[in-house]
PLY file of the C-alpha trace (Angstrom):
ply
format ascii 1.0
element vertex 292
property float x
property float y
property float z
element edge 291
property int vertex1
property int vertex2
end_header
-74.97 34.00 17.45
-77.17 37.12 17.44
-78.64 36.42 13.99
-81.43 34.26 15.35
-82.35 36.81 18.02
-82.31 39.62 15.47
-84.34 37.65 12.95
-86.95 36.74 15.56
-87.32 40.43 16.48
-87.52 41.56 12.85
-90.16 38.88 12.19
-92.51 40.93 14.36
-92.09 43.92 12.01
-94.23 42.25 9.36
-96.53 44.83 7.76
-94.76 47.93 9.05
-94.84 50.60 6.30
-96.38 48.01 4.03
-93.28 45.79 3.95
-93.09 42.14 4.91
-90.68 40.99 7.61
-88.22 39.38 5.19
-87.83 42.73 3.40
-87.08 44.45 6.70
-84.49 41.76 7.42
-82.60 42.56 4.21
-82.98 46.31 4.66
-81.79 46.53 8.27
-78.97 44.00 8.04
-77.88 45.33 4.65
-77.76 48.96 5.80
-75.84 47.97 8.96
-73.31 46.01 6.90
-72.70 48.92 4.52
-72.33 51.43 7.34
-69.90 49.21 9.27
-67.90 48.75 6.06
-67.49 52.49 5.58
-66.59 53.06 9.23
-64.10 50.19 9.45
-62.25 50.92 6.19
-59.97 53.66 7.57
-59.42 51.65 10.76
-57.81 48.65 9.01
-54.18 49.43 8.09
-52.30 47.73 5.27
-49.05 47.54 7.23
-48.02 47.78 10.90
-46.34 51.12 10.16
-49.77 52.60 9.35
-51.42 51.58 12.63
-51.80 54.84 14.52
-52.94 53.14 17.73
-49.68 51.16 18.10
-46.51 52.44 19.71
-43.26 52.25 17.76
-42.14 49.38 19.97
-45.33 47.43 19.20
-44.93 48.11 15.47
-41.35 46.83 15.54
-42.46 43.70 17.41
-45.17 42.92 14.85
-42.79 43.46 11.94
-40.15 41.21 13.52
-42.70 38.44 14.10
-44.41 38.72 10.73
-41.22 39.29 8.79
-42.97 41.81 6.52
-42.91 45.58 6.32
-43.78 48.13 3.65
-40.15 48.19 2.48
-40.13 44.40 1.99
-43.19 44.20 -0.25
-42.42 42.60 -3.63
-44.64 42.19 -6.71
-46.45 38.90 -7.31
-46.53 37.28 -10.75
-48.30 34.29 -12.29
-45.07 32.34 -11.85
-45.27 32.80 -8.07
-48.91 31.68 -8.01
-48.20 28.56 -10.09
-45.23 27.70 -7.92
-47.35 28.16 -4.81
-50.12 25.86 -6.08
-47.57 23.22 -7.11
-46.85 22.62 -3.41
-49.03 19.74 -2.17
-49.00 21.28 1.31
-50.95 24.29 0.02
-53.50 22.09 -1.74
-54.01 20.21 1.52
-54.39 23.54 3.32
-57.20 24.61 1.02
-58.96 21.23 1.25
-58.87 21.12 5.03
-60.59 24.50 5.25
-63.06 23.62 2.48
-64.03 20.24 3.89
-63.61 20.40 7.64
-65.09 23.85 8.06
-66.96 25.68 5.34
-69.16 22.92 3.88
-70.65 21.86 7.25
-70.60 25.33 8.82
-72.19 27.07 5.82
-74.74 24.27 5.57
-75.64 24.73 9.22
-75.81 28.51 8.90
-77.97 28.34 5.77
-80.34 25.56 6.78
-80.52 25.54 10.59
-83.84 27.45 10.54
-85.19 25.07 7.89
-84.14 22.03 9.91
-85.66 23.37 13.12
-88.90 24.26 11.39
-89.40 20.62 10.35
-89.58 19.83 14.08
-92.86 21.75 14.32
-91.84 25.22 15.51
-93.23 28.56 14.43
-91.05 31.06 12.57
-90.10 33.00 15.70
-89.49 29.84 17.75
-87.36 28.46 14.93
-85.12 31.55 14.92
-84.77 31.46 18.70
-83.74 27.80 18.62
-80.81 28.68 16.34
-79.23 30.83 19.07
-77.94 28.19 21.57
-75.86 26.23 19.00
-74.10 29.41 17.88
-73.62 30.49 21.51
-72.06 27.12 22.33
-69.82 27.43 19.25
-68.69 30.89 20.32
-67.80 29.62 23.79
-65.80 26.72 22.38
-64.00 29.02 19.92
-62.85 31.26 22.75
-61.76 28.32 24.91
-59.81 26.58 22.15
-58.21 29.85 21.03
-56.99 30.52 24.55
-55.64 27.05 25.27
-54.14 26.49 21.82
-52.32 29.79 22.13
-51.03 28.83 25.56
-49.93 25.41 24.30
-48.61 26.90 21.02
-50.13 24.05 18.98
-53.23 23.95 16.76
-53.44 20.39 15.41
-54.83 18.63 18.54
-57.56 21.25 18.91
-58.47 21.01 15.21
-58.68 17.22 15.53
-60.96 17.58 18.55
-63.34 19.97 16.78
-63.48 17.74 13.70
-64.43 14.82 15.96
-67.30 16.91 17.34
-68.56 17.62 13.82
-68.38 13.97 12.76
-70.12 12.85 15.97
-72.94 15.35 15.49
-73.46 14.44 11.84
-73.39 10.73 12.67
-76.19 11.22 15.20
-78.26 13.29 12.78
-77.91 10.60 10.09
-79.16 7.85 12.40
-81.57 9.47 14.89
-84.83 10.84 13.45
-87.51 10.92 16.15
-85.80 12.27 19.25
-85.79 16.07 19.31
-83.45 16.49 22.28
-80.85 14.16 20.78
-81.11 15.82 17.37
-80.84 19.27 18.92
-77.73 18.23 20.86
-76.27 16.83 17.65
-76.89 20.14 15.85
-75.05 21.88 18.68
-72.11 19.51 18.20
-72.03 20.23 14.46
-72.08 23.98 15.08
-69.42 23.78 17.80
-67.16 21.53 15.76
-67.37 23.18 12.35
-67.37 26.79 13.56
-64.39 26.12 15.81
-62.43 24.30 13.12
-62.47 27.29 10.75
-60.58 29.88 12.82
-58.12 27.23 14.00
-57.37 26.04 10.46
-56.89 29.57 9.12
-54.63 30.48 12.04
-52.58 27.29 11.63
-52.24 27.63 7.87
-51.44 31.35 7.70
-49.03 31.01 10.61
-46.95 28.61 8.52
-46.76 30.81 5.42
-43.35 32.32 4.80
-42.72 35.82 3.48
-44.91 38.49 1.91
-45.61 36.69 -1.38
-46.56 33.39 0.20
-48.77 35.06 2.80
-50.54 37.15 0.16
-51.23 34.22 -2.15
-51.93 31.78 0.67
-54.46 33.99 2.44
-56.39 34.54 -0.79
-56.13 30.83 -1.62
-57.57 29.47 1.63
-60.40 32.02 1.75
-61.29 31.21 -1.87
-61.41 27.50 -1.04
-63.67 28.31 1.87
-66.05 30.31 -0.32
-66.32 27.30 -2.64
-67.60 25.40 0.38
-70.39 27.94 0.61
-71.37 27.18 -2.99
-71.59 23.46 -2.24
-73.56 24.04 0.96
-76.25 25.95 -0.93
-77.42 22.78 -2.69
-77.06 20.21 0.09
-80.34 20.24 2.01
-83.22 19.42 -0.35
-86.76 20.31 0.70
-88.11 17.00 -0.62
-85.88 15.09 1.82
-87.19 16.80 4.97
-86.94 16.00 7.81
-84.15 13.40 7.39
-82.05 15.34 4.86
-79.97 12.27 4.03
-78.18 13.95 1.10
-77.33 17.06 3.09
-75.93 15.22 6.09
-74.07 12.77 3.85
-72.41 15.57 1.88
-71.39 17.31 5.10
-70.02 14.06 6.52
-68.06 13.32 3.33
-66.65 16.84 3.18
-65.65 16.72 6.85
-63.85 13.41 6.35
-62.01 14.85 3.34
-61.06 17.81 5.51
-59.82 15.47 8.25
-57.68 13.62 5.71
-56.29 16.93 4.44
-55.47 17.98 8.01
-53.57 14.71 8.47
-51.64 15.21 5.21
-50.85 18.82 6.05
-49.68 17.90 9.55
-47.52 15.07 8.21
-45.89 17.41 5.69
-45.22 19.96 8.43
-43.49 17.29 10.50
-41.48 16.10 7.48
-40.35 19.62 6.56
-39.43 20.37 10.16
-37.37 17.19 10.28
-35.72 18.13 6.99
-34.89 21.62 8.29
-33.54 20.22 11.54
-31.20 18.00 9.54
-29.22 21.07 8.50
-28.62 23.12 5.40
-25.81 22.90 2.85
-23.28 24.11 5.43
-24.26 21.33 7.82
-25.71 23.71 10.41
-29.14 23.13 11.83
-31.76 25.44 10.29
-34.49 27.22 12.21
-37.66 25.12 12.42
-40.21 27.63 11.19
-43.36 25.50 10.83
-45.71 24.91 13.75
-48.24 22.25 14.61
0 1
1 2
2 3
3 4
4 5
5 6
6 7
7 8
8 9
9 10
10 11
11 12
12 13
13 14
14 15
15 16
16 17
17 18
18 19
19 20
20 21
21 22
22 23
23 24
24 25
25 26
26 27
27 28
28 29
29 30
30 31
31 32
32 33
33 34
34 35
35 36
36 37
37 38
38 39
39 40
40 41
41 42
42 43
43 44
44 45
45 46
46 47
47 48
48 49
49 50
50 51
51 52
52 53
53 54
54 55
55 56
56 57
57 58
58 59
59 60
60 61
61 62
62 63
63 64
64 65
65 66
66 67
67 68
68 69
69 70
70 71
71 72
72 73
73 74
74 75
75 76
76 77
77 78
78 79
79 80
80 81
81 82
82 83
83 84
84 85
85 86
86 87
87 88
88 89
89 90
90 91
91 92
92 93
93 94
94 95
95 96
96 97
97 98
98 99
99 100
100 101
101 102
102 103
103 104
104 105
105 106
106 107
107 108
108 109
109 110
110 111
111 112
112 113
113 114
114 115
115 116
116 117
117 118
118 119
119 120
120 121
121 122
122 123
123 124
124 125
125 126
126 127
127 128
128 129
129 130
130 131
131 132
132 133
133 134
134 135
135 136
136 137
137 138
138 139
139 140
140 141
141 142
142 143
143 144
144 145
145 146
146 147
147 148
148 149
149 150
150 151
151 152
152 153
153 154
154 155
155 156
156 157
157 158
158 159
159 160
160 161
161 162
162 163
163 164
164 165
165 166
166 167
167 168
168 169
169 170
170 171
171 172
172 173
173 174
174 175
175 176
176 177
177 178
178 179
179 180
180 181
181 182
182 183
183 184
184 185
185 186
186 187
187 188
188 189
189 190
190 191
191 192
192 193
193 194
194 195
195 196
196 197
197 198
198 199
199 200
200 201
201 202
202 203
203 204
204 205
205 206
206 207
207 208
208 209
209 210
210 211
211 212
212 213
213 214
214 215
215 216
216 217
217 218
218 219
219 220
220 221
221 222
222 223
223 224
224 225
225 226
226 227
227 228
228 229
229 230
230 231
231 232
232 233
233 234
234 235
235 236
236 237
237 238
238 239
239 240
240 241
241 242
242 243
243 244
244 245
245 246
246 247
247 248
248 249
249 250
250 251
251 252
252 253
253 254
254 255
255 256
256 257
257 258
258 259
259 260
260 261
261 262
262 263
263 264
264 265
265 266
266 267
267 268
268 269
269 270
270 271
271 272
272 273
273 274
274 275
275 276
276 277
277 278
278 279
279 280
280 281
281 282
282 283
283 284
284 285
285 286
286 287
287 288
288 289
289 290
290 291
């Protein structure tokens, strides 16, 4: 959200000490990132037992909920990774994050300034116009996080945010000469895609069982998301400005694939819950561990 504000301020530093504004942008943001990395490293514990700011009661609560402690850590082999990827549910989990979130959200993050500039704004005005969509997305993220946590379900909120993304992209693909409508559509895309991501990660990781599955699954879904960033890099072609038919079409297709993956993942969660509720070998009902 603050990137546009920061970029617009740094744009005014053009020529300071003989450096252009884009160089200052890389220098200042790069130095800040490195410094924050060094400062945050000792503050991020590997296990609840290492968190010095938690009481023993809080540590025990986290361990009981997560089901993992330092003593329970087991090595991971290629066999575990292959077995993990053989589960269709995990493939669907990666696809829903790749399609419903990272392709449209990375595309928006990369090319929002480019898109706004085609509407006739200066460099500073362009950067400032990128702020409201991210602010709206932040507000929606907080609201959905709060209410989904209260309701203890993620799927309905993910479906809602995907609908926002599809609606925004549909408007952008069909409306080309109405700035206010296009700007509102860009806000919808930002709100939908940037809200989908945290919800999908939370939903997916929440349903992973045990240390091995959580370790592999977390790396898996983030890797799938990074692949979305690779796709997004090549979506909006300068020669297609200002309509960007290819870019919007790719984002729409990826979002629809993500929506399908969400449906498949949700259906498999329901099926596995039903199977668990049917009882184990001893005929007793098993704990339903997967959540929607």
